TIKELO-788762 format. One record per residue (C-alpha): residue in three letters; x, y, z. Coordinates in steps of 0.001 Angstrom, whole numbers, plus 500000, padded with zeros to 6 digits. Example, Ala and Ser with C-alpha at 12.3 -4.5 7.8 and 13.67 -1.06 7.14 Angstrom:
BEGIN
ALA512300495500507800 SER513670498940507140 
end
This chain:
BEGIN
MET163689548049544018 LYS160363548529542232 LYS160226552127543428 ASN163703552797542015 ILE162750551306538641 LEU159554553337538562 LEU161502556487539422 LEU164005555827536621 LEU161157555282534155 LEU159500558546535175 ILE162785560440534828 SER163418558908531391 PHE159884559711530229 SER160207563271531497 PHE163545563685529726 PHE162339562401526365 THR159072564359526591 SER160950567541527428 ASN163429566902524605 ALA160631566299522083 GLN158817569458523167 SER162060571429522868 LYS162614570184519303 LYS159005570984518369 SER159292574463519860 LYS162522575084517953 SER160976573861514678 GLU157968576159515108 LYS160336579022515854 TYR162274578403512654 LEU159087578081510589 ASN157889581422511947 GLU161309582869511162 LEU161051581713507529 VAL157521583062507068 THR158496586384508620 ILE161525587041506408 MET159719585919503241 GLN156886588420503483 GLY157291591903502054 HIS157697593829498794 TYR160801593102496729 SER162407594485493581 SER165173593267491251 GLU165957596848490160 LYS169604596811491313 GLN170318593664489335 SER168536594988486234 VAL170717598133486311 THR174006596227486515 ASP172918593536484025 THR170354594552481395 THR169537590923480554 TYR167476590933483757 PHE164168592772484123 ASN163120594945487050 ILE160579592639488667 SER158220593374491545 LEU157615590540493997 ARG155030590829496756 MET154373588259499460 VAL151662589036501997 PRO150436586778504832 ILE146794585651504621 TRP144586583035506337 LYS146481583421509620 ASN143916581284511452 LYS144498578375509025 GLY148283578161509079 HIS151156579885507296 TYR149946581181503924 LEU151368583911501679 TYR149582585572498784 VAL152121586206495999 GLU152160588529492993 GLN155019588853490530 ALA155030591513487813 ILE157167593805485701 PHE157772596648488149 LYS156146599263485900 LYS153109597009485353 GLN152284595883488867 ASP148574596056488100 LYS149088593254485568 PRO151060590502487343 TYR152211587588485220 ARG152248585258488223 VAL149633584996490990 ARG150089582289493612 ILE149470581253497191 TYR152296579629499119 LYS151630577373502080 LEU154610576960504415 VAL154816573781506463 GLN157551572037508415 ASN158586568385508086 GLY161454567326510316 ASP164379569600509555 GLU162879570611506193 PHE160545573490505398 ILE158194573003502472 SER156672575788500391 GLU153616574312498669 ILE152494576208495569 TYR148836576888494752 THR147130578602491818 LEU143876580557492161 LYS140985579481489944 ASN139751583065489482 GLU143042584860489967 LYS141923588080488241 ASP139436588629491072 TRP142287588733493594 ILE144900590852491822 GLY145822593869493922 LYS144054592547497011 TRP147427592240498800 ASN146675595718500115 THR143716594342502097 PRO144768590830503236 GLU141536590357505193 THR139740590169501825 PHE141174586673501395 ASP139037585441504279 ALA136349585017501623 LEU138642582685499643 THR138217578966500323 GLU140335575875499752 ASN138012575038496849 ASP139153578234495098 ILE142809577172494952 GLU144589574230493383 GLN147946572789494387 LYS150709572486491787 LYS151844569087492959 GLY155509568375492415 CYS156304572106492314 GLU156828572550496042 VAL160167573993497125 VAL161927572094499919 LEU164094574385502037 LYS166649573825504772 ARG167810576307507378 LEU171526577082507097 GLY171597579607509913 LYS169751582573511334 ASN167552584128508620 LYS169052581927505905 PHE167146579171504110 THR167906577525500780 GLY166324574800498662 GLN164759573761495385 THR162072571744493649 GLY162461568059492899 ILE164161566821489716 LYS161648566903486835 THR158725566766489286 CYS157133570111488365 SER155325569859485037 SER155090572955482827 GLU153696573713479383 LEU154869577328479262 ARG156623578164475960 GLY157011574536474992 ALA158404573396478323 ASN157924569908479721 TYR159007570657483276 ALA160211573547485430 THR162689573915488253 SER163082576499491009 LYS166106577187493196 VAL165510579564496089 THR167533581221498833 VAL165706583295501431 LEU167632585850503482 GLU166515588531505922 ASN166323591290503288 GLN166807589439500035 ILE165467586526498005 LEU167413584762495267 SER165126582918492890 TRP166044580990489755 ASP163073579641487796 GLN163750577724484582 GLY161694575753482084 PHE163030572790480059 ASP161683570750477148 LYS161616566950476966 GLU165239566856475821 GLY166358568970478752 LYS166915572129476698 GLN166075575347478520 VAL163192577183476867 TRP162477579942479407 GLY163916581611482481 ALA167202583302483313 LYS170215581467481895 LYS173225582794483816 ALA171874582865487357 GLY168728583563489311 TYR167029586862490032 ILE168144588870493050 PHE165199590475494828 ASP165997593174497392 LYS163393593891500051 LEU161904597359499767 LYS159694597113502849 
end
């Protein structure tokens, strides 16, 4: 009797351990999938041609710090002025249950890093003390299917002082060859003061 009980316990433990490992393996697979499809060079040229209220924007996302986790160095600029990006960030991608979180970091001396996407190994000299997290601005994504993730920031959690704003929001959809991104800034009364008004930007992957 005791042997049978012990055998059942071992089988149950093996089952649950195997199941947990399977879920962990699947989560890591999906996180790698997200990081892989995010990286690259994007342009909103097609959208800017069909709708002149949108600018042709260059978006670059390059993996760095591979030995520390999943990090992407990000530059966003008017396509004709890529040497003068208006946004320089580092994204850290982590997984929490069935959610994938893109933490947003600023660089304290960002001018020193502009254009370094071409030599990602240069960022090995960058340390955690050189970046600062924009808490509340993380984007929480969920996987809807193969190579399709969508999500957004929290409600009024991301503070912003740009152009009189009080807070900012971001809605993002990541596809295999395209990223849809809608960034908006609002004042204390909830009036939009910056960002696209009709819909988000459509970034097509160039390479």
